[in-house]
C-alpha positions, 0 to 999 in steps of 0.5 A, a space after each residue: 500500500 502506498 501511504 504517505 504521512 497525512 494524518 494527525 491526532 487531536 490534542 490540547 496542545 495548541 502548537 500540535 496542529 502547526 507541527 503536524 502541518 510542518 511534517 506534512 509539508 516535508 513528508 507528504 510525498 514520501 511513503 510511510 515505509 520510507 520514513 527511516 530514522 536517518 531521514 528523520 534525523 536529516 529533517 530535524 537537523 535545522 531544529 538542532 539550532 533551536 532549543 532542545 525542547 523545540 527539537 523534542 516536540 517536533 520529534 514527539 509529534 511525528 512519533 505520535 503520527 507514526 504510532 497511529 499508523 502502527 495501531 491501524 494494524 490492530 484494527 480488524 476493519 483495516 484490511 491493509 497494513 501501514 507500517 510495522 514499527 515507528 522509526 522515531 523510536 530509534 531517534 534520540 531526543 535531545 537533553 533538555 537544558 534545565 538551567 536556572 533562569 538568569 536575572 540581571 542586576 540593575 548595573 548589568 541591565 544598564 550596561 546591556 541597554 547602553 551596549 544595545 543602544 551603541 549597536 543601534 538600529 532595529 536591534 536596539 528596539 528589539 532589545 527594548 521591546 523584549 525588556 519592556 513588554 516581556 514578549 517572547 522571541 517568537 512573538 517579536 519575530 512575528 510582529 507586523 506593523 499592522 499589529 502595533 496600535 500606536 494610539 493605545 500603545 499596544 502590540 496586538 498578539 494573536 498567535 501566542 504560545 498558549 493560543 490566547 490573544 493578548 495585547 501587551 502594552 508598549 511603554 512610551 520609551 520603547 514606543 518613541 523609538 519604534 515610531 522612528 521606523 514606523 511603517 504602514 502595512 503588514 511588513 515585519 517589524 524585524 525583517 531580514 535584509 535579504 528576504 522581507 518575509 523572513 525575520 532578522 536573527 541578530 545573533 551576531 549583534 546579540 553576542 557583541 552586545 553581551 560582550 560589550 556589556 560584559 555580561 555572561 551566562 545570559 540568554 535572550 529568553 531570560 529577558 522576558 523573565 527579567 522584565 517580570 521580576 526586576 521592573 515589577 520588584 521595585 517599580 523602576 522604569 527602564 529609563 531610570 535603570 538606563 540612567 543608573 
């Protein structure tokens, strides 16, 4: 039987449907019997650059689909067999990074802001937005100009991690910087210089920013946690900390 991967299960995970679609786009023209462990590893190579949890989630979703294909053989009403075993079982998941969240001191935060300001451009704005709104990296990368309500000072997020829309407020200090690049339409806030429909990663700028600020063991993801802790802790504004 020539069967391709096109079936997905149901679940409470909001992201599962997107991941099933992702796998469908990659494997829809490949027979289930031809989805080998080596092929799966090859398709997952790009995910190694992301967090281990992201890699593992992609593997788990495909494994669930392959499990479903195996279970079909146990149904008496099914006259044709799909696959004998789940190839995903032979692909190791990555070890999760369970590091403790790193928080910045006021002095470190001041140095980080100044270093980002020195680099300038939209990188500085992205750092400001991460620090002042608590938005996730993926949320910032998906932001489009039509998502910004400049009158109300809000970012309109519809595609969030938990599936619930939310409008995080944008402080005036960040909004004023954002207005310098204000554009009309649905273009990305942080587009790549080579492809306007892809986001700019800013990996080199971020590494240089941390080096200039003399900050170690601090990840971009820690920015949103730091925002929720330090700013709320003592009621200081970003401007006050920047002038510390």
